[in-house]
SEDRENMAR-974687 format. One record per atom (N, C-alpha, C): residue number from 1; atom name; x, y, z. Coordinates in nm, 2 decimals. Layout:
N
+-----+----+--------+--------+--------+
!   k !  a !      X !      Y !      Z !
+-----+----+--------+--------+--------+
! NUM ! CA !      X !      Y !      Z !
...
+-----+----+--------+--------+--------+
This chain:
88
+-----+----+--------+--------+--------+
!   k !  a !      X !      Y !      Z !
+-----+----+--------+--------+--------+
!   1 !  N !   0.08 !  -0.12 !   0.00 !
!   1 ! CA !   0.00 !   0.00 !   0.00 !
!   1 !  C !   0.09 !   0.13 !   0.00 !
!   2 !  N !   0.20 !   0.12 !   0.07 !
!   2 ! CA !   0.29 !   0.24 !   0.07 !
!   2 !  C !   0.33 !   0.28 !  -0.07 !
!   3 !  N !   0.36 !   0.17 !  -0.15 !
!   3 ! CA !   0.40 !   0.20 !  -0.29 !
!   3 !  C !   0.30 !   0.28 !  -0.37 !
!   4 !  N !   0.17 !   0.23 !  -0.36 !
!   4 ! CA !   0.06 !   0.30 !  -0.43 !
!   4 !  C !   0.04 !   0.44 !  -0.38 !
!   5 !  N !   0.05 !   0.46 !  -0.25 !
!   5 ! CA !   0.04 !   0.59 !  -0.19 !
!   5 !  C !   0.15 !   0.68 !  -0.24 !
!   6 !  N !   0.27 !   0.63 !  -0.25 !
!   6 ! CA !   0.38 !   0.71 !  -0.30 !
!   6 !  C !   0.36 !   0.75 !  -0.44 !
!   7 !  N !   0.31 !   0.66 !  -0.52 !
!   7 ! CA !   0.28 !   0.69 !  -0.66 !
!   7 !  C !   0.17 !   0.80 !  -0.67 !
!   8 !  N !   0.07 !   0.79 !  -0.59 !
!   8 ! CA !  -0.04 !   0.89 !  -0.59 !
!   8 !  C !   0.01 !   1.03 !  -0.55 !
!   9 !  N !   0.09 !   1.03 !  -0.44 !
!   9 ! CA !   0.15 !   1.15 !  -0.39 !
!   9 !  C !   0.24 !   1.21 !  -0.49 !
!  10 !  N !   0.32 !   1.13 !  -0.56 !
!  10 ! CA !   0.42 !   1.18 !  -0.66 !
!  10 !  C !   0.35 !   1.24 !  -0.78 !
!  11 !  N !   0.24 !   1.17 !  -0.82 !
!  11 ! CA !   0.17 !   1.22 !  -0.93 !
!  11 !  C !   0.10 !   1.35 !  -0.90 !
!  12 !  N !   0.04 !   1.36 !  -0.78 !
!  12 ! CA !  -0.02 !   1.49 !  -0.74 !
!  12 !  C !   0.08 !   1.60 !  -0.74 !
!  13 !  N !   0.20 !   1.57 !  -0.69 !
!  13 ! CA !   0.31 !   1.67 !  -0.68 !
!  13 !  C !   0.35 !   1.72 !  -0.82 !
!  14 !  N !   0.37 !   1.62 !  -0.91 !
!  14 ! CA !   0.41 !   1.65 !  -1.04 !
!  14 !  C !   0.31 !   1.74 !  -1.11 !
!  15 !  N !   0.18 !   1.70 !  -1.10 !
!  15 ! CA !   0.08 !   1.78 !  -1.17 !
!  15 !  C !   0.06 !   1.92 !  -1.10 !
!  16 !  N !   0.08 !   1.93 !  -0.97 !
!  16 ! CA !   0.08 !   2.06 !  -0.90 !
!  16 !  C !   0.19 !   2.15 !  -0.96 !
!  17 !  N !   0.31 !   2.09 !  -0.97 !
!  17 ! CA !   0.42 !   2.17 !  -1.03 !
!  17 !  C !   0.39 !   2.21 !  -1.17 !
!  18 !  N !   0.33 !   2.13 !  -1.25 !
!  18 ! CA !   0.30 !   2.16 !  -1.39 !
!  18 !  C !   0.20 !   2.28 !  -1.39 !
!  19 !  N !   0.09 !   2.27 !  -1.30 !
!  19 ! CA !   0.00 !   2.38 !  -1.30 !
!  19 !  C !   0.06 !   2.51 !  -1.25 !
!  20 !  N !   0.15 !   2.50 !  -1.15 !
!  20 ! CA !   0.22 !   2.63 !  -1.11 !
!  20 !  C !   0.31 !   2.68 !  -1.21 !
!  21 !  N !   0.38 !   2.59 !  -1.29 !
!  21 ! CA !   0.46 !   2.64 !  -1.40 !
!  21 !  C !   0.38 !   2.71 !  -1.50 !
!  22 !  N !   0.26 !   2.66 !  -1.53 !
!  22 ! CA !   0.17 !   2.72 !  -1.63 !
!  22 !  C !   0.13 !   2.86 !  -1.58 !
!  23 !  N !   0.09 !   2.87 !  -1.46 !
!  23 ! CA !   0.05 !   3.00 !  -1.40 !
!  23 !  C !   0.17 !   3.10 !  -1.41 !
!  24 !  N !   0.29 !   3.06 !  -1.37 !
!  24 ! CA !   0.40 !   3.15 !  -1.37 !
!  24 !  C !   0.44 !   3.18 !  -1.51 !
!  25 !  N !   0.43 !   3.09 !  -1.61 !
!  25 ! CA !   0.46 !   3.12 !  -1.75 !
!  25 !  C !   0.36 !   3.22 !  -1.81 !
!  26 !  N !   0.24 !   3.22 !  -1.76 !
!  26 ! CA !   0.14 !   3.32 !  -1.81 !
!  26 !  C !   0.17 !   3.45 !  -1.75 !
!  27 !  N !   0.23 !   3.46 !  -1.63 !
!  27 ! CA !   0.27 !   3.59 !  -1.58 !
!  27 !  C !   0.38 !   3.66 !  -1.65 !
!  28 !  N !   0.48 !   3.57 !  -1.69 !
!  28 ! CA !   0.60 !   3.63 !  -1.75 !
!  28 !  C !   0.60 !   3.62 !  -1.90 !
!  29 !  N !   0.48 !   3.58 !  -1.96 !
!  29 ! CA !   0.46 !   3.58 !  -2.10 !
!  29 !  C !   0.57 !   3.51 !  -2.18 !
!  30 !  N !   0.60 !   3.38 !  -2.14 !
!  30 ! CA !   0.69 !   3.30 !  -2.22 !
!  30 !  C !   0.61 !   3.25 !  -2.34 !
!  31 !  N !   0.67 !   3.26 !  -2.45 !
!  31 ! CA !   0.61 !   3.22 !  -2.58 !
!  31 !  C !   0.57 !   3.07 !  -2.59 !
!  32 !  N !   0.47 !   3.04 !  -2.66 !
!  32 ! CA !   0.43 !   2.90 !  -2.67 !
!  32 !  C !   0.52 !   2.82 !  -2.76 !
!  33 !  N !   0.61 !   2.89 !  -2.83 !
!  33 ! CA !   0.71 !   2.82 !  -2.91 !
!  33 !  C !   0.82 !   2.76 !  -2.83 !
!  34 !  N !   0.83 !   2.79 !  -2.70 !
!  34 ! CA !   0.92 !   2.73 !  -2.61 !
!  34 !  C !   0.87 !   2.59 !  -2.59 !
!  35 !  N !   0.96 !   2.49 !  -2.61 !
!  35 ! CA !   0.91 !   2.35 !  -2.60 !
!  35 !  C !   0.86 !   2.31 !  -2.46 !
!  36 !  N !   0.93 !   2.36 !  -2.36 !
!  36 ! CA !   0.89 !   2.33 !  -2.22 !
!  36 !  C !   0.75 !   2.39 !  -2.19 !
!  37 !  N !   0.73 !   2.52 !  -2.23 !
!  37 ! CA !   0.60 !   2.58 !  -2.21 !
!  37 !  C !   0.49 !   2.51 !  -2.29 !
!  38 !  N !   0.52 !   2.46 !  -2.41 !
!  38 ! CA !   0.43 !   2.39 !  -2.49 !
!  38 !  C !   0.39 !   2.26 !  -2.42 !
!  39 !  N !   0.49 !   2.19 !  -2.36 !
!  39 ! CA !   0.46 !   2.07 !  -2.29 !
!  39 !  C !   0.37 !   2.09 !  -2.17 !
!  40 !  N !   0.40 !   2.20 !  -2.09 !
!  40 ! CA !   0.32 !   2.23 !  -1.97 !
!  40 !  C !   0.18 !   2.26 !  -2.01 !
!  41 !  N !   0.16 !   2.34 !  -2.12 !
!  41 ! CA !   0.02 !   2.37 !  -2.16 !
!  41 !  C !  -0.05 !   2.24 !  -2.21 !
!  42 !  N !   0.02 !   2.16 !  -2.29 !
!  42 ! CA !  -0.05 !   2.03 !  -2.33 !
!  42 !  C !  -0.08 !   1.94 !  -2.22 !
!  43 !  N !   0.00 !   1.94 !  -2.11 !
!  43 ! CA !  -0.02 !   1.85 !  -2.00 !
!  43 !  C !  -0.13 !   1.90 !  -1.91 !
!  44 !  N !  -0.15 !   2.03 !  -1.90 !
!  44 ! CA !  -0.25 !   2.08 !  -1.81 !
!  44 !  C !  -0.38 !   2.12 !  -1.87 !
!  45 !  N !  -0.38 !   2.14 !  -2.00 !
!  45 ! CA !  -0.51 !   2.18 !  -2.06 !
!  45 !  C !  -0.62 !   2.08 !  -2.05 !
!  46 !  N !  -0.60 !   1.95 !  -2.05 !
!  46 ! CA !  -0.71 !   1.86 !  -2.04 !
!  46 !  C !  -0.78 !   1.87 !  -1.91 !
!  47 !  N !  -0.72 !   1.93 !  -1.80 !
!  47 ! CA !  -0.79 !   1.95 !  -1.68 !
!  47 !  C !  -0.84 !   2.09 !  -1.67 !
!  48 !  N !  -0.75 !   2.19 !  -1.70 !
!  48 ! CA !  -0.79 !   2.33 !  -1.69 !
!  48 !  C !  -0.89 !   2.38 !  -1.79 !
!  49 !  N !  -0.89 !   2.32 !  -1.91 !
!  49 ! CA !  -0.99 !   2.36 !  -2.01 !
!  49 !  C !  -1.13 !   2.34 !  -1.97 !
!  50 !  N !  -1.16 !   2.22 !  -1.93 !
!  50 ! CA !  -1.30 !   2.19 !  -1.89 !
!  50 !  C !  -1.34 !   2.27 !  -1.76 !
!  51 !  N !  -1.24 !   2.29 !  -1.67 !
!  51 ! CA !  -1.27 !   2.37 !  -1.55 !
!  51 !  C !  -1.30 !   2.51 !  -1.59 !
!  52 !  N !  -1.23 !   2.56 !  -1.68 !
!  52 ! CA !  -1.25 !   2.70 !  -1.73 !
!  52 !  C !  -1.38 !   2.72 !  -1.79 !
!  53 !  N !  -1.43 !   2.62 !  -1.86 !
!  53 ! CA !  -1.56 !   2.62 !  -1.93 !
!  53 !  C !  -1.67 !   2.61 !  -1.82 !
!  54 !  N !  -1.65 !   2.54 !  -1.71 !
!  54 ! CA !  -1.75 !   2.51 !  -1.61 !
!  54 !  C !  -1.76 !   2.63 !  -1.52 !
!  55 !  N !  -1.65 !   2.70 !  -1.49 !
!  55 ! CA !  -1.65 !   2.81 !  -1.39 !
!  55 !  C !  -1.71 !   2.94 !  -1.46 !
!  56 !  N !  -1.77 !   3.02 !  -1.37 !
!  56 ! CA !  -1.82 !   3.15 !  -1.43 !
!  56 !  C !  -1.71 !   3.24 !  -1.48 !
!  57 !  N !  -1.74 !   3.32 !  -1.58 !
!  57 ! CA !  -1.65 !   3.41 !  -1.64 !
!  57 !  C !  -1.61 !   3.52 !  -1.53 !
!  58 !  N !  -1.48 !   3.53 !  -1.50 !
!  58 ! CA !  -1.43 !   3.63 !  -1.41 !
!  58 !  C !  -1.34 !   3.73 !  -1.48 !
!  59 !  N !  -1.36 !   3.75 !  -1.61 !
!  59 ! CA !  -1.28 !   3.84 !  -1.68 !
!  59 !  C !  -1.14 !   3.79 !  -1.70 !
!  60 !  N !  -1.04 !   3.87 !  -1.68 !
!  60 ! CA !  -0.91 !   3.83 !  -1.70 !
!  60 !  C !  -0.85 !   3.74 !  -1.60 !
!  61 !  N !  -0.92 !   3.72 !  -1.49 !
!  61 ! CA !  -0.88 !   3.63 !  -1.38 !
!  61 !  C !  -0.92 !   3.49 !  -1.41 !
!  62 !  N !  -0.83 !   3.40 !  -1.43 !
!  62 ! CA !  -0.86 !   3.26 !  -1.45 !
!  62 !  C !  -0.85 !   3.18 !  -1.32 !
!  63 !  N !  -0.96 !   3.13 !  -1.27 !
!  63 ! CA !  -0.97 !   3.06 !  -1.15 !
!  63 !  C !  -0.94 !   2.91 !  -1.16 !
!  64 !  N !  -0.94 !   2.86 !  -1.29 !
!  64 ! CA !  -0.92 !   2.72 !  -1.31 !
!  64 !  C !  -0.80 !   2.66 !  -1.24 !
!  65 !  N !  -0.68 !   2.72 !  -1.24 !
!  65 ! CA !  -0.57 !   2.66 !  -1.17 !
!  65 !  C !  -0.59 !   2.65 !  -1.02 !
!  66 !  N !  -0.65 !   2.74 !  -0.96 !
!  66 ! CA !  -0.68 !   2.74 !  -0.82 !
!  66 !  C !  -0.78 !   2.62 !  -0.79 !
!  67 !  N !  -0.88 !   2.61 !  -0.87 !
!  67 ! CA !  -0.98 !   2.50 !  -0.85 !
!  67 !  C !  -0.91 !   2.37 !  -0.87 !
!  68 !  N !  -0.83 !   2.36 !  -0.97 !
!  68 ! CA !  -0.76 !   2.23 !  -1.00 !
!  68 !  C !  -0.66 !   2.19 !  -0.89 !
!  69 !  N !  -0.59 !   2.29 !  -0.83 !
!  69 ! CA !  -0.50 !   2.26 !  -0.72 !
!  69 !  C !  -0.58 !   2.21 !  -0.60 !
!  70 !  N !  -0.69 !   2.28 !  -0.57 !
!  70 ! CA !  -0.78 !   2.23 !  -0.46 !
!  70 !  C !  -0.83 !   2.09 !  -0.49 !
!  71 !  N !  -0.87 !   2.07 !  -0.61 !
!  71 ! CA !  -0.92 !   1.93 !  -0.65 !
!  71 !  C !  -0.81 !   1.83 !  -0.63 !
!  72 !  N !  -0.68 !   1.86 !  -0.67 !
!  72 ! CA !  -0.57 !   1.77 !  -0.65 !
!  72 !  C !  -0.56 !   1.73 !  -0.51 !
!  73 !  N !  -0.56 !   1.83 !  -0.42 !
!  73 ! CA !  -0.54 !   1.80 !  -0.27 !
!  73 !  C !  -0.66 !   1.71 !  -0.22 !
!  74 !  N !  -0.78 !   1.75 !  -0.26 !
!  74 ! CA !  -0.90 !   1.67 !  -0.22 !
!  74 !  C !  -0.89 !   1.53 !  -0.27 !
!  75 !  N !  -0.86 !   1.51 !  -0.39 !
!  75 ! CA !  -0.85 !   1.37 !  -0.45 !
!  75 !  C !  -0.74 !   1.29 !  -0.39 !
!  76 !  N !  -0.62 !   1.36 !  -0.37 !
!  76 ! CA !  -0.51 !   1.29 !  -0.30 !
!  76 !  C !  -0.55 !   1.25 !  -0.16 !
!  77 !  N !  -0.61 !   1.33 !  -0.08 !
!  77 ! CA !  -0.65 !   1.29 !   0.05 !
!  77 !  C !  -0.76 !   1.18 !   0.05 !
!  78 !  N !  -0.85 !   1.19 !  -0.04 !
!  78 ! CA !  -0.95 !   1.08 !  -0.05 !
!  78 !  C !  -0.89 !   0.95 !  -0.08 !
!  79 !  N !  -0.80 !   0.95 !  -0.18 !
!  79 ! CA !  -0.73 !   0.83 !  -0.22 !
!  79 !  C !  -0.65 !   0.77 !  -0.10 !
!  80 !  N !  -0.58 !   0.86 !  -0.03 !
!  80 ! CA !  -0.50 !   0.82 !   0.09 !
!  80 !  C !  -0.59 !   0.75 !   0.19 !
!  81 !  N !  -0.71 !   0.82 !   0.22 !
!  81 ! CA !  -0.80 !   0.76 !   0.32 !
!  81 !  C !  -0.85 !   0.63 !   0.27 !
!  82 !  N !  -0.89 !   0.61 !   0.14 !
!  82 ! CA !  -0.93 !   0.49 !   0.09 !
!  82 !  C !  -0.83 !   0.38 !   0.10 !
!  83 !  N !  -0.71 !   0.41 !   0.07 !
!  83 ! CA !  -0.60 !   0.31 !   0.08 !
!  83 !  C !  -0.57 !   0.27 !   0.22 !
!  84 !  N !  -0.58 !   0.36 !   0.31 !
!  84 ! CA !  -0.57 !   0.33 !   0.45 !
!  84 !  C !  -0.68 !   0.24 !   0.50 !
!  85 !  N !  -0.80 !   0.27 !   0.46 !
!  85 ! CA !  -0.92 !   0.19 !   0.50 !
!  85 !  C !  -0.91 !   0.05 !   0.44 !
!  86 !  N !  -0.86 !   0.04 !   0.32 !
!  86 ! CA !  -0.85 !  -0.09 !   0.25 !
!  86 !  C !  -0.73 !  -0.17 !   0.32 !
!  87 !  N !  -0.62 !  -0.10 !   0.34 !
!  87 ! CA !  -0.51 !  -0.17 !   0.39 !
!  87 !  C !  -0.51 !  -0.20 !   0.54 !
!  88 !  N !  -0.61 !  -0.14 !   0.61 !
!  88 ! CA !  -0.62 !  -0.17 !   0.75 !
!  88 !  C !  -0.55 !  -0.07 !   0.83 !
+-----+----+--------+--------+--------+
């Protein structure tokens, strides 16, 4: 069970870092022609895009990264509790 929990926590951390990298790159206006920025956008858009469509329009303020980060924490904790319950 510890291995599965480590995988879940590592995945959550990696995706959190990707979302934060996307937010920071939007602040400093790094071009999409940068391969790293392109990768970050391609990796995060499947989650942030639908969230952006679901959330109310707040003008220039995009709340989808904040909602995604909260969702990551909630899902990570739920998975941890489930694994602890299953594992005893």
